[in-house]
N, C-alpha and C positions, 0 to 999 in steps of 0.2 A: 504493500500500500504506500509506504514511504517512497519507494523508488518511482511508483507511478506519479505521485504528487511532484517529486523532483523533476521528472521528465516533462510533465505538463508545465511546471513553472519555467524551466529553461526554454521550452518551446515558445512560451509567451514572451520571454525576454528577447529571444532571437527574432520573433515576428515583429516586435516593437522596434528593434534596431533596424530591421530591413525596411519597415515602413518609414522610419525617420530618414532613410537615405534616399527616398523618392518623394517628389512633390509635384502636385498639379494645382494650378491656380486659375481661377476664372477672373477675367478682367474685361474692361470695356470703356467706351466713351459714347455719350449721346449728345449730339449737337442739333438744336432746333432753333429756328428763327422766323421772323417776318421780314421780308425783303420788298423794298420799293425800288422799282426800276423805271426810269423816266421814259424809256423808249424801247419797245420790243416789236418785232415784226408781227403783222396781222395776216389774215388770210388774203387780204387785198394787196397785190404787189405794190411796193413803194410806199405803203402806209404803215405807220406804227402807232402804238398806244402805250401809255403808262400802265404799270401793272403792280398790284400789291398781292403778294403770294406768301404762303407758308413754304419755307425751304428747310432742307436738311443738309448738314455737312458743309455749310458755306465757309466755315473755317477748317474744321477737322471732320473727316468722314465718320459718321456713326458706325460703331463696330462693337462686337463682343468676341472674345477669344478664349482659348485654353492654351496654357503654356506649362510645360512640364520638364522635369529633369530627374535622372536616376544616377546616383553615384556608382560608378563602376570600379572605383579604387584606382590607386596609382595616379591620381590627378585627372582621370578621365571620367566623363559622364555622357549619358545619352540624353539628347534634348529634342523637343518638338514644339511646334507652334501651329495652331489651327485658328484662323481669324476670319470671321464673317463680316461683310459689309452690308448695311441695310439702310433704308430710308425711314426715318422716324415719322415722317408725315403720313406715309401710307403703308409702312411695314413691308415693302417689297425688297427683294434682294438687289444689290448693286453688282458691279463688275460682271455685266452680262449674265445676271441671274445665277452666278456660281454660289454654292453653299459656303465655301471658304475661299472667296474671291480675293481677299486682301492678302492673305498669306496661308501657305499650307506646306510645311516642311518637317523633316526629321533628320537627325544627324548625330555626330559625335563631336564633343568639345574637350579640349585639353588645356590645363592650366599653363602648359609650356609651349604648345604648338599651335593653338588657335582652334578654330571650328570648321568642320566640313559638313554641309547640309545639302539635302536633296529635296526638290519639290518646286512649288510656285513661290517665287521670291522677288524681292526688290533688286534692281540693278545698282551699280556702283555710283551713278549720278545721284540717285536717291539717297544712298547710304552716306556719301561723303560731301557732295556739294550742296545738296538741298538744305541741310541744317544751317548753312550760311546765308540763305535767302529768307525772306519772310513768308514766301509761299510754302516752304517746307517746314514751317514751325506753327506753334499755337498763336503767333502774333500776326497772322494774316491768312495763311492757308489758301483754300480753294480759289477765292475771288482775287487774290493777289498774284495768281500765276501769270507767267509771260504768255503772250498771245498764242492761243490754241494749245497752251502748255507744250510748245514745240520742242523743248529740251527735256521734258518729262520730270522736271524738278518738283512738280506737284504730284508725282507718281500716278498719272492717269492710267498707265498700264503696268502690269507685272510680267515677269518672264516665267513661262511654263517649262517643264522638263529641265529645270536648272540645277546644276551642281555649283555650289558656291563655297569659297574659302574666305574666312576672315581671321586675320592675325590677332594675337593678343596685343595689349598696349605696351609698347616698348618705350617707356619714359615719355609718353605723349605722342609717339608715332604709331600709326595703325595703317594697315593696307589690306586690300582684298581683291578678289576677282570672281567672275561668274561666267558660266557657259550654259546656254540653253539649247538643247538638242532639237533637231528638226523631227526626229522620230519617224523618218521616212526612209524606207529601204533603198529606193533608187534616187534619192535626192537629199544627200547629207547636208547640203547648204541651203536647201529650200525651206525658208522660214526658220533660221537659227539666229542666235544672239550671243554676243560676248561683250564683256565689260570688265573694267579694272579701275581702281581708284586708291587714293591714299590721303591721309590727313595728319597734321602735326599740331599739337597744342602745347604752348609754353606760357605759363602764367595767364595773362589776359589775351594773348594772341592765339588765334585758331585759323590755320590755312588748310586748303584742300584742293584736290584736282581729281577729275575722273573722265573716263571715256566709255562710250556705248556704241555698238554697231549692231544693226539689224539687217539681215539679208532676206530679201523676198518676203516682206511682210504684207503681201497683197498688192499686186500691180494695179488692179482695180478692185472695187468693192465686190464684184461678182465674178472675178477671174476663175475659170474652171481649173486652172493649174495651181491655184492657191492651196497650200498644205495647211488645213485647219487643225491638224494634230501637232503643229509645230510650236515654236517658242512664244509667238504672239498671235492671239486670236480674239476678235470681238471687241477689244477695248483699245486697239492700236489707234494712235493719233493720225498717222498718215498711211496712204497706200502708195508704196514705192518699191522699186527693185532693191534699193539699198538706202539705209538711213545711218548717218554718222553724227553723233552728238558728243560734244566734249565741253567741259567747263572748269573754271577755277575761281577761287574767291578767298577772301580773308575777312575775319571779324576781329575786332579788338574791344575788350570789355574793360572799363575803368569805373570803379565805384558802381553806381546803379545804372550806368549807361553802357550800351553796346552799339557800335557802328560797324557797317560792313559794306564791301564792294564785291560784286559777283559779275563775271563775264561768262557767257555761254554761246555756243553756236551749233547749228544743225544743218547738215548738207544732205540733200536728197537727190538721187538719180533715178531715172525711169519713173518720174513722179506723176502719179495719176490724179490724186485728190486728197481731200481732208475728210476724215470721218465725220458723220453727221453730228455725233455727240460733241466732238471737239470744236466743230465750226458753229455750234449754236443753231443747227438746222438751216444752213444757208444754201444748201444745194451745191456744195463744192466737192462732192464725193468723186465725180469723174470729170472734173472741169479742165484738167491741165495736160492731158494727152501725152504723157510719157516724157516730158521735158525734165529740167533740173530745177532745184529750188535751194535757197540759201537763207538762213535766219541768223541774225546776230542780236544778242540781248545784253544790255548794260543795266545793272541794277545797283542803286545806292539805297541803303536802308539804315534805320536807327530805331532803337527802342530804349525806353527809360522807365525805371520803377520809381514813381512819385512817392509811394509808400509801399510797405510789404503787400498791400492788397490792391493797389491801383497801378496799372501800367499803361503807357501810351507807346504806339509804334507807328512808323510810316515808311513808305518806300516810293521811289520814283524809278520807273523802268522805261528805257528807250529801246525800241526794237526796230531794226531795219531788215528788209527782206527783198529778195529777188525771186519771183515766181514765174518761171517760164519766160524770162526776159523782161518782166514788168516789175518796177521798183515800188515798194510800199514802205511806209514808216508808221510806227505806233508810238504814242506817248501815253503813259498811264501813271496816274498818281493815286496812292492808296493810304488810308490812315485808319488806325484802330485804337480804341481804348477799352480796357476791361477792368472789372471790379470783382475780386475774389470774395464770395460769400463765406467760403470755407476752403480747406485744402483741396477739396474735390469738386467744388461747384463755383462757377463764375458766370457773370452776365457780361455781354460785350455790345459795343456799338461800333460799326465800321462802315466806311464808304469808299467808293472807287469812281474814278472818271477816266475814260479812255477815248482817244481820238485817233483816227486813221487818216493819213495824208498821202499826197502823191498817189492817188488810188485809182488808176485807170481800169483796174479789174472790177471795180464796184464792190469790193469786199466790205461788209458792214463791220462796225465796231461790235465786239462781243466780249463782255466780261466773263471770265471763266466760271462755269457752273450755271450760267443764265442763257436765255434765248437771245439771239442776235438782235441788234438794233435795226431799224429801217433806214438808218443813215450812217454817216461815218463817226458819230459821237454816241456815247452812252454813259450814264451815271447810275449808280445804285447805292442804296443805304440799307444795312441789315442790323436789326436788333435781335440778339439771340441769347440763348442759355446753353451752357455746357455742363455736363455732369460726368465725372469719371468714377469708375468703381473697380 
C-alpha cells in the first residue's frame, strides 16, 4: 500500500513538472471605431459622397490567437502560433476568409541559435522595417500606410508555405530570412517568395533594413497559369510577374519623444494591376497591361508621450511612382492621439489627408482601409476603442 501511494505521489510530481515546462496562452486585440470620410466613390461614375461608417482595425487589425511553447531541454523549445483575423463590426473572417489568416506556424527555438519556423508568416519588411514607421505600430496603423501599402509595411499580405529563420539578439543586433515555396511540381519559381532583413538597437537608436521578392504573384487577376497553392494568394497587393521591395529606416528615442525616417521602394515587372482591396475598388485590377511600375516612399514620423496615459503621433509621407510610363505623386499627412484607460484599453482619435498629383491615369486618392475617393483628394477622421487581452 505504501509503495502504491509513493508511486502515485511521484507520478503526480512528474506530471506537474512536465506540465510546468509547457505553456499555451490565449491573446488578442479588438479595434473598433466610427470613421468619417469626406469623399468616397458612389455608384454614379465621377460622383462621390461623404460617409460615416463603423470600421474595424483602422489602427490595428482585430485578432485573437494561441501561442505556445514546450521546453525540450538543453536550451531548446518547441513553439507555435495560430492567429485569426476578424472584423469586429460584422464578425467575419479577414485575410481572404482564412481561419488563421494572420499567422499560423510551428517551429523550434534555441537560446543560442535562434528560431526556425514553418507555416504562414510575416516577411522581413514587416519584421524589421515596419516597426520604424507609424503604419507598422499602434501609433497609426492601417490608415497611415503608404499608398496601396505598396511596400507591405502594413502587412497587407503574409507568405504561405514559408520557412523562416530569426536570430537571437546579439547585443542589439538581430537578423532573419524567409523563403516561401511555390509548392508546384513543375514550377519551382511560380509564385514563390524570399526575404531577408536585419536591425540594430543601441540605447535610443534603432536602425533596420530589409528586402522582399515575389515571383509570379498573379500576372492578372484571372490568369489561368497562376499557382494558387503558392506563397501569395488572395491578399496580394499587386498582380505582377515579379515584385521587389526593399526599405531602410532609423528611429531615435530621447526622453518621451521618438522621431524617425523611413525610405522604401517597390519595383514591378510584367505589371498587370492592383488588387481591388488594395486600390479601394477603383477598377485597377487589369489596367496596366504587363508594363513596369516603380514606387518610392519617404516617411518622416514622430511620437511623444505627454503623460504615461496620453500620446500624440504624426507622420508625413511623400510617394512618387511611375506606372507604365505615367508619373504620379502622393502627399499624405496623418496624426493620432490616444488616451490609455488602463494597461489594456485605450481610446484614440486620428485623421488623415491624402492628395494625388500629376495624375494622368485618373487614379483616385484612397486612404488605406477605406473606399477610394471620387477625386484626387480624400480626408478621414476615426474615433475608436482598442482592447487587448
